[in-house]
N, C-alpha and C positions, 0 to 999 in steps of 0.2 A: 435354819428350818428344823423344827422339832419333828419327831418321828411317831407315827402310830403304826404298830405292828399288825400284820395279819393274824387271824385267830381261827382255829386254835393252834396251828403249827406254822412256824416260820423258819426260814433258813434252809440248809445249815449256814452258819456264819462263823468267822474265825474270831474267837474270843481272846482278848489280851491275857486272860488268866486261866482259861479252861481248855483251849484248843478248838477242834472242830466241834461246834455246838449246834445241835438241833433244838430250836426254841419251842417251848410250849407256853402259849399265852392263854390264860384262863379268863381274860377279860374280853369285853365286846370288841369286835373288829373295827368299829368306827369311832372309838373314843377311849377315854381313860377313866378308870375307877380305882382310887387308891385311898388308903387310910392315912397316908402322908400327902403333903402337897409341896414337895421340895422345890426350892427356887432354882435348883440346878437340873431338874429332871429332863431328860432328853425327850420325853413324851409330852412335855408342856405342862401347864397348870390345869388343875381339875376343872375350874369354872370355864375354861376356854375349850375344853375337849369333852364335853358331856356327850355320852353315847346315846343312840336311839335303839340299838340292837341289844338283845339279852346276852348274858354270858353263855358260852357254849356249855352244853350238858356233859355229864360224865360220859355218856354213851358217844356223843359227838367227838369228844377228845380222844377216846380210845380208838374209834374207827379211823379218824384222821391220822393218828400217830401210826397205827398199824399199816395203813396205806403208804405213808411216806417212808417208813422203814423198809417196806418191800421194794419201793421204787429205788431207794438208795442202794439196797443190796444188789438189785439188778444192774446198777451202774458201777458196781464194785466199790461203792463208797460206804464207809462205816463211821458213824459219829464217835468222837471221844467222849461226849457227854450229852445227855438229854437235860436241858436246862429250863426250869420253870422261871419265866421272866415275862416281859411284855408290858402291856399298858396298865400297870397297876400291881397291887399286892396279891400274889397268887394264893396265899393261905387264906385270904378272905372269901374265896369261893366256897359256898356251902357244902360242896361235895369234894373238897380238897383231899380228904383222907382216902376216899374210894378211888379217886383219880390217881393218887400215888400207888395204890395197890395195883391198878390196871397197868400203870407205866412200868412198874418193876416186873410184872408178869411178861409184858411185851419185850422189855429189855432182855430178860433172861432167855426168851425164845428167839429173838431176832438179832440182837447185837449184844451178846453177853459180856463183852469187854467194856462196854460203855458205862460211864458213871451216871447216876441220877443226881442232879444238883438242883437246889432250890435257892433262889435269890429272894430274900425276905427282909422286911423292915422291922421284924420282931414285935409287931403290934397285936398279933393274934396268939401269943404264947399263953394266954389265960385259958385257951380252949384245949382240953385234954386230947381231943381227937387230932388236933393239929400237931401237938407235941409228939404224940405217939407216931404219927405219920413221918414227922421229921427225923425221928430216931431210926427210921427204916431206910432213909436215903443215904447215899454215899457222902455227898457234900451238903451239909446243912449250913448255908451261908447266911448269916444274920447281920443286919446293919447296926452299928453303934458309932455315929459320927462324932459324938462328944458326950460328956456327962453334965454339961452346962445347960441348965433348963432354959435360960434366955436364948442361947444359941440355937437350941432345938426349936424353940417357939418361932424364931426368926428365919431359920434356914430349912429345917425338916417340916415344920408346920403340921403337927399331927392334927387330924380331923377331930379326934375325940378330945374333949377337955380333960378327960381322966388319965391321959397318958402320963406315966410316972417313970422317969428313967431309972430310978433306984429299984423299982419293982421289976423293970425289964432286966436289969443286971442280975437280980436274984433268979429270974426265970432262965437266963442264959447260963448261970451257974448250975442250974438243975440238970442241964444236959450232961454234966460230968465229963466234959471234954469232947463230946461228939458235936462240936460246933466250930465253925469258922467265922471269925469276926471280920467284917468288911467296913472300912472307914474311908469316907470321902474327905480329903483335905483341900481347902480352897480359901480364897479371900475375895472380898468385895472392895471396891474403891475406898480410898482413905476415909471418906466421909461416912461410908456405911459402917466402918469399924468392925467388919467381920473378918476374922482370920484365925482359923483353928490350928495353925501350924506352930503357934508360939507355945512356950512352956506353960503359960497360964491355962491353956486347954489341954496340951499334950500330957502333962504329968498326971493330972487327975484321971484322964482317960487311961493312961498306962496302968495306974493302980487298979482301975476297974477290970482291965484286961487280965491282970495278974489274979484277981479274984475269980474271974470266969475260967481261967486256965483252958483256953481253946486249943484245938489241935493245930491251928494256924491262924494268922492274921493277914489280911490283904489290905494294904493301904494303896490308895489310888487318888487320881485327881480328874478334873473335867477332861472329857475326850471329845465331846460334841457340843453343838450349839445349845445354849441354855435359854429358858423362857424369860428369865430376868437378866437384864443387861448389866454389864459392869463386873461380872464374876471373872476371876482369873485363876489360872492353874497354880497349884503349888509347884515349886521348882524341884528339879532332880535332887538338888542338895538337901532341900527340906524333907522330901520323902525318904531319902537315904538315911538322914539323921534319925527320923522317927522309926524307920525299919530297924536300924541298928540298936536303938533303945529297947525295942521289943525283943530282938534276938539276945541282947545282953541280959534280959530277964528270963531267958531260957525257953522262949516260945518262938516257934518257926514263923517267919514273916517274909512276905514278898511285897515289892513296890512296883506299881504300874504307872507309867508316865503318860 
């Protein structure tokens, strides 16, 4: 069963990579809006989860976040991270930059030790306001599953026909190290022929990572049910091998199984 998250605030949840995470969902509460249509997305496919409600406004997000942080403080609970995630691409919200400003202000006031994290698919890096906002967050986590255009077309399935992975790599380079690269490794049944754990995919991806010089790389695999059948997890051994290649290149890397 795929998941649709509440909006604009959900959790806290325990993240494999980030700790106690309070989620901020800038998409509608009853469906999914995303600039990718990944076949592994835990929220389902875009066409199957079309929302009827609007996105929450900047004001609604700030009010809900402030209320939740006060509730958590009253219970003696403090988030490790405020994470922008949920039912689609958070940076696609037209008020994203202002929402980041509000979130940093509330964090500084109510939970100053918490980090602000954004989980993004890197499709909005052509927007200067988005880039400037991402430079202000603690964990700017951007997706780069592969550099292979055919794999991206079949697995990540960008909504825009103008998506260009080489351009995305250049945009990620422009963060000058203030970026974390997150990569999903998986395979589909033998007939599907999809498997980005092999050197054919990993070595060109590694070269792109070296160009980007991120502060960290997070490699992971499927953790929940996927909307497309037949996808399987990368093994511990495969993820460890890829992690070790990144570390050997002088870049911090973690693997989540």
